[in-house]
N, C-alpha and C positions, 0 to 999 in steps of 0.2 A: 477236539478243542473245550471240551464241557467245561474244564475249568477257564479256559481263557472268554469263554461268554460269562461268565457270571459277576467277574471282573469288567470287565471292558463291551460294552452294551456303548453305541456307536459311531459313527465314520470311522473312527482309531482300528474301531478289527473291519473293518471293509475291508482299511487302507492295508493291513497286514496279510489278508487273508490274497490281494489282490497284486505280492511282493512272493506270494510262491506257489495261486495255480496261475496258472494258461485256458485260455477260454477252451470250452470244453470239459475238460478235467471235473472232476468233484469231490468233495468235502462234504464228511457225514461229524454232524453238530449235536452232538447230545448235553440237554440245558435240563434245569428242573423246575417243575412245575409248579404254578398256584396251589399250593393247599393250607389249611387251619393255622394261622399262627401259633394256635398252641404246639401241631405235632411240628410246625418249623423252628418251635424256640426249643426243645425238647430237643429236635436233634444235634443241638449246637449248645446246650447248658448239658457240656459235663465234663468227668476227670480228664477225661482226653483231650476234648479241645479243652478246655486249662492248663495244661501240663504245657502245649502246642502252642499255648499260646505265650506264657509267661518264660520259655524258655528262647522264645526271641528277642527278648529285653537280655537273655543270661547270652545271646550270642554278639549283640549289640555291647555288654559288658565287654568280653572277649576282642570283640576285634576293633573297638574303638575307644577302648578306653574308661569306658562308662562305670557310675557304680550305683546301677538300679537297684533296690532292695526290692525282689519276690513279693516280701510280705507285706511288703506297703502295699498291696496290689490286687481289688481282688476283680475276676473273669465275671462278666457280664455281658449277659447274648438280650436285644432289642432288637423286636421288627417293625422296622419303620415302616408306615404305608404304604406315606407318601408315593415312596421309591419302589416296591412294593421287592425289598427288599430285606435280608436279616444282618444286622452289624453288627464286629463280636469286640467288645472294648474291652478297655485293663480301666480301672478306675482309680481315681486316687484315693487312701486310707484318712489324708492329711499333706498337710501346705506341708513343701520340703522340694527340693533343690539336685536336679542330677545335672553332671557333669561331662562330659564328654573329651574328654582329653586331645585324642590323635583329630577330630575335627575341632577344638579350640569356641566348645559351643555349652550355652549350662542353657536345662532347659528347666523353666520352674513350676509347679506344679502346686494347684490347689485342693482342697478336698470336696471331692465328688468331682473333679477335669477326670476326664479321659483321654487316653491313647483307645484309635479304632484302629485295630490291627486286619482287618477284610470286610469285602462284602459277601453276603451271596444272593444274587437277585435270583428271584423265582418272576414261572413269565407261564403264560398260557399261549400253544401252538398258533394261534392264529396274532401272534406278535410277533413269533420269530421267523414266518410265513413271509407275513406283512413286510417286515420290514429287511430283510434279504432280498424282499420280489422286488421294493421296491429300488436298492443296488442292484438291482439288472440280474440277480438269484434265481433261475427255475428248479420249483418243490419238485424231488425225484421221488419221494417216497418217506413218511415218518410212523415210527417205531411206538410202542407206547407197552410200560409196564401193565401187567390187572389190575390193580388200583390207580392211572394215569397217578401215579406218581413223577415220571421220570417220562425222557420223550427224545428220541434222537432225530433227525430231521435230514434225509439226503440231498443236497444242493450239487447243481450240478452250474460254475457260475460261463458268462460270456463274457462278461464285461460293458455291461450298458450299460453298467454307472457311472464309468470311467465318459462313456463319450453322449451320455444323455443328462447327468443331474447339473450340469454346467459349476461344479462346485475348483474347474481351472487347473483339476489333476490332470497329466498324465501319466501310464505304467510310470517309465524312467523317471520322475518327479518321487513319484511314492516310495522307488527304491531306493530313489539320494538321502530319502526319511531316515533312513532305519541305520545309529549310529556305527560309525568306524571299527568302533569298536569299546571295550568299560576302561570306566574311568581308572584314571592310572591306582586312586584311595584300593578301588575296589580289584584293581590289578591286585597289591599286596597284598590284601584280604585273602584270595583265590589263591594265589600263593602259599602263604602260611596253612594257608585250612589243609594243599596239599601235603605242606613238610609236617602239616603236623598228624596228618594220618600215614607216612611213610615211615 
């Protein structure tokens, strides 16, 4: 769940884990360790990342009848020291409006305004171990690379968080939080994508 922990770092992450884990089961959590912000920004500020982010606009155009013009945006990476994360953004180069016909929605953008396309949060080992310990997970073992840039920790679940934190959740309540299925519009998008590949 290395990708999940960088994007989802709150009680929702614990809820998610408890929907799939039974007491005594283990989960291997990968995470990116904090390092010099210059190194972090360089890792994301590249042509591959720019193409991937702008491709998201192309997908919106395709599936939702949008009229995003890719040349109207520049790709930027920001290190947010308060949140301890890298943020990827598409910054508008002009005042313009984007129409999404299938949603009946118009997005008005001013010069310099950004669309945030992702968060990549960074951690210390102590932060991750402490957060999971408070949720009732036991730290079994932690592995790092030679440079201590990345880490993986093996945690064992015992569901103490559900009993002791006092937030009022029970295991069946957490399972009930999972949506029953995709939104009808999302189903249309999935169907169109499947048809286009066949």
